[in-house]
C-alpha positions in Angstrom: 102.7 63.3 105.0 105.0 63.0 108.1 107.6 64.0 105.9 106.2 67.3 104.6 105.1 68.1 108.5 108.6 67.2 109.7 110.4 69.5 107.0 107.9 71.7 107.7 108.2 72.3 111.2 112.3 72.6 110.8 111.8 75.6 108.7 109.3 77.3 110.3 111.9 76.7 113.6 114.9 78.1 111.4 112.7 81.2 110.1 111.3 82.4 113.1 114.9 82.1 114.6 116.0 84.6 111.7 116.8 88.3 113.3 116.5 89.9 110.1 112.6 89.2 110.2 112.2 90.4 113.8 113.8 93.9 112.2 111.2 94.1 109.4 108.3 93.0 112.3 109.6 95.8 114.4 110.0 98.3 111.1 106.6 97.1 110.4 105.1 98.0 114.2 106.9 101.3 113.8 104.9 102.4 111.0 101.9 100.7 112.0 101.8 102.6 115.1 102.9 105.9 113.3 99.4 105.5 111.4 98.2 107.4 114.3 100.6 110.5 113.2 99.3 110.7 110.1 95.8 110.2 111.0 96.0 113.7 113.3 97.6 115.5 109.9 94.8 114.3 107.9 91.0 116.2 107.4 88.7 114.3 108.9 89.9 111.2 107.3 91.5 109.5 110.9 89.7 106.2 110.2 90.7 106.3 106.6 94.3 106.9 106.9 94.5 103.8 110.1 92.8 101.4 108.0 94.3 102.2 104.5 97.9 102.7 105.2 98.2 100.3 108.1 96.5 97.1 105.6 98.7 98.4 102.9 101.5 98.0 105.3 101.4 94.7 106.1 100.2 93.6 102.8 103.8 95.2 101.7 105.4 93.3 104.7 104.0 90.4 104.5 105.2 90.1 100.5 108.5 91.0 102.1 108.9 88.0 104.7 107.6 85.8 101.9 110.1 86.6 99.2 113.4 86.7 101.8 112.5 83.5 102.9 111.0 81.7 100.1 114.6 83.1 98.2 116.8 82.4 100.7 115.7 79.1 102.3 116.1 76.4 99.7 119.2 77.8 98.9 120.5 78.1 102.4 120.3 73.8 102.4 121.9 73.5 99.1 124.6 76.2 100.4 125.5 74.4 103.7 125.3 70.8 101.9 122.8 69.8 104.5 120.7 68.7 101.4 123.2 65.8 100.8 122.2 64.6 103.8 118.8 64.8 103.6 118.2 63.6 99.5 119.2 60.1 100.2 117.3 59.6 102.9 113.6 58.0 102.2 111.8 60.9 101.5 111.1 62.5 97.7 112.5 65.9 96.6 108.9 67.1 96.2 108.2 66.4 99.9 111.1 68.3 100.5 109.8 71.1 98.4 106.5 71.2 100.0 107.7 70.9 103.8 109.7 74.4 102.8 106.5 75.8 101.0 104.5 75.2 104.3 106.8 76.5 106.9 107.7 79.2 105.2 103.7 79.9 104.8 103.3 79.1 108.0 106.0 82.0 109.4 104.1 84.5 106.9 100.9 83.7 108.6 102.1 83.9 112.3 103.7 87.8 111.4 100.5 88.9 109.6 98.7 87.7 112.6 100.6 89.6 115.0 101.5 93.0 112.8 97.3 92.2 112.4 96.8 92.8 116.3 99.1 95.9 116.7 97.0 97.5 113.7 93.5 96.3 115.7 95.5 97.9 118.9 96.0 101.1 117.2 92.8 101.5 115.2 91.0 101.1 119.1 93.2 104.1 120.2 92.3 106.4 117.3 88.8 105.8 118.2 89.3 106.6 121.8 90.0 103.7 123.5 91.8 104.2 126.8 95.8 104.3 126.2 95.9 102.5 129.5 93.9 99.5 128.6 95.4 99.4 124.8 99.1 98.9 126.9 97.8 97.1 129.3 96.2 94.1 127.3 99.7 94.4 124.8 101.9 93.6 128.1 99.3 91.2 129.3 99.9 89.7 125.8 104.1 90.3 126.2 103.6 88.4 129.5 102.1 85.7 128.6 104.4 85.0 125.4 107.7 85.6 127.7 105.9 82.8 130.3 105.7 80.8 127.4 108.9 80.9 126.6 110.4 80.2 129.6 107.9 77.1 129.7 108.1 75.7 127.0 111.1 73.5 125.8 110.4 74.3 122.2 110.2 78.0 121.8 109.3 78.1 118.6 106.1 76.1 119.0 104.6 79.0 121.3 105.0 81.6 118.8 101.8 80.1 116.2 98.9 79.9 118.9 100.4 83.0 120.7 100.0 85.0 117.3 96.4 83.7 117.1 95.7 84.3 120.5 96.8 88.2 119.8 95.2 89.2 116.8 91.5 87.0 118.0 92.1 89.5 121.7 93.1 92.7 119.8 90.2 92.0 117.5 87.9 92.0 120.8 89.4 95.3 122.0 88.5 96.4 118.6 84.8 95.9 118.6 84.3 97.1 122.1 86.0 100.9 120.2 83.7 100.4 117.4 86.0 99.2 115.2 84.6 97.8 112.0 86.7 94.8 112.3 85.6 92.3 109.3 87.2 94.0 106.6 90.3 93.9 108.8 89.8 89.9 109.5 89.0 89.8 105.8 92.0 91.9 104.6 94.2 89.8 107.2 93.4 86.6 105.7 93.8 88.1 101.6 97.1 88.6 103.0 97.9 85.4 103.6 96.3 84.0 100.5 99.1 86.5 99.0 102.1 85.2 100.8 100.5 81.4 99.6 101.2 82.8 96.1 104.6 84.8 96.6 106.2 82.1 98.4 104.9 79.6 95.6 106.6 82.0 93.1 109.8 82.3 95.0 110.3 78.4 95.5 109.4 78.1 91.5 112.4 80.3 90.9 114.6 79.3 93.8 114.3 75.7 92.1 116.8 76.5 89.9 118.3 79.9 90.5 120.1 81.9 93.2 118.9 84.1 96.2 119.8 87.3 94.4 118.1 86.9 91.1 115.4 84.8 93.0 114.2 87.8 94.5 114.2 90.7 91.9 112.2 87.6 89.8 109.3 87.2 92.4 108.9 90.9 93.0 109.2 91.9 89.5 106.1 89.2 88.7 104.3 90.8 92.3 104.7 94.3 90.6 103.4 93.0 87.7 100.6 90.6 89.0 99.7 94.3 91.0 99.4 96.1 87.7 97.2 93.1 86.2 93.9 94.6 85.7 95.5 98.0 84.3 97.4 95.9 81.9 94.0 93.7 80.5 92.3 97.1 79.6 95.0 99.1 78.9 94.8 101.6 75.7 96.9 104.0 74.5 97.6 105.8 71.3 101.7 105.9 72.6 101.6 101.9 72.7 101.5 99.7 69.1 98.6 97.1 69.2 101.6 94.7 69.4 102.6 96.0 72.7 98.9 96.1 73.8 98.4 92.9 72.9 101.4 91.4 74.7 100.2 93.4 77.9 96.7 91.8 77.6 98.8 88.8 77.3 101.0 89.6 80.2 97.8 90.3 82.2 96.4 86.9 81.7 99.7 85.0 82.5 100.8 86.3 85.4 98.8 86.1 88.6 96.7 88.5 89.8 97.9 90.1 93.0 95.0 93.1 92.7 92.8 90.0 94.1 94.5 90.5 97.3 94.3 94.1 98.0 90.5 95.0 97.3 90.3 97.6 99.9 88.0 97.9 103.0 85.2 99.8 101.0 85.4 97.3 98.3 84.7 94.1 101.2 82.1 96.0 102.6 80.7 96.7 99.5 80.3 93.0 98.0 77.6 92.1 101.0 74.8 92.0 98.8 76.6 92.1 95.1 79.0 89.0 95.6 77.5 87.5 98.7 79.7 88.5 101.5 83.2 88.8 102.3 83.9 85.4 103.8 82.4 84.8 100.2 85.0 86.6 98.3 87.9 85.7 100.8 87.1 82.2 100.3 87.0 82.8 96.4 90.0 84.4 96.1 91.7 81.8 98.4 90.8 78.9 96.4 92.2 80.8 93.5 95.8 81.4 95.6 95.5 77.6 96.4 95.0 76.7 92.4 97.5 79.3 91.3 100.0 77.9 93.7 99.6 74.5 93.4 100.3 74.9 89.6 103.7 76.7 90.4 104.6 74.0 93.0 104.1 71.3 90.4 106.6 73.4 87.9 109.2 73.7 90.9 108.7 70.4 92.1 109.5 68.8 88.3 113.1 71.6 88.4 114.0 70.5 91.9 113.2 66.7 90.6 115.9 67.2 87.5 118.5 69.4 89.6 121.5 67.6 89.8 123.5 68.5 93.0 126.5 66.1 92.9 
């Protein structure tokens, strides 16, 4: 377990230093902020525009981050030949793979938390919270981050607790503004669950493929997973019975990523039927852990047999 933790920590440190991720994060923050403009262009649907577009953006950008990291970090170890130094050490290949997996998932969770905090602030402003208060809280969090980075010997160790603090503080601001915050929190948890599965898919393909093909295959699986419900129920006169059966089988094989984007109103509607958002999120995360475990087992078997000499 200590070996997995060490690999995960080093993977997290390597990932958060990648400038590409900060470009993605900056673009995501710009999109989340721009939802305020889109909300003003809507007809009495300001809350819905901010929540729906904001949550959809976080889901998309978290998938991009997971695919990028999952398809590149393992390959970099091989390309730089640092893996040749690690393999002779007393560490199993599956431990190395799991360490990479947990490091990528942790990175994705940190970025989801940061984007979630921004969305809470945007939703608060949309509901009329003082812009000065929002800017003051945001500035205070940034100052706290700067002080932490200045004092800490390991800068990456500051990001995880700071991101959690940021989303908690932003949640309190949103509650003060009257935002129905529970669906937002549930959706953020589901985004992390989606990152669990996407990262496992990426590492599965990365265990035997190149970064480009890994990214292509992973996005393909994600798109199929987002269409799983439609493929499972499709009935068309234009398609033959053979194609329909193939689509039905494919819908059962690919991970159902629709589970991770049930929508704000669906989460509220589960209160009486399914036991509440917490139970729905728990079941969906359990599904994510099960699918991820299966994919990681297959990836570990392939990675174990791979010859690096």
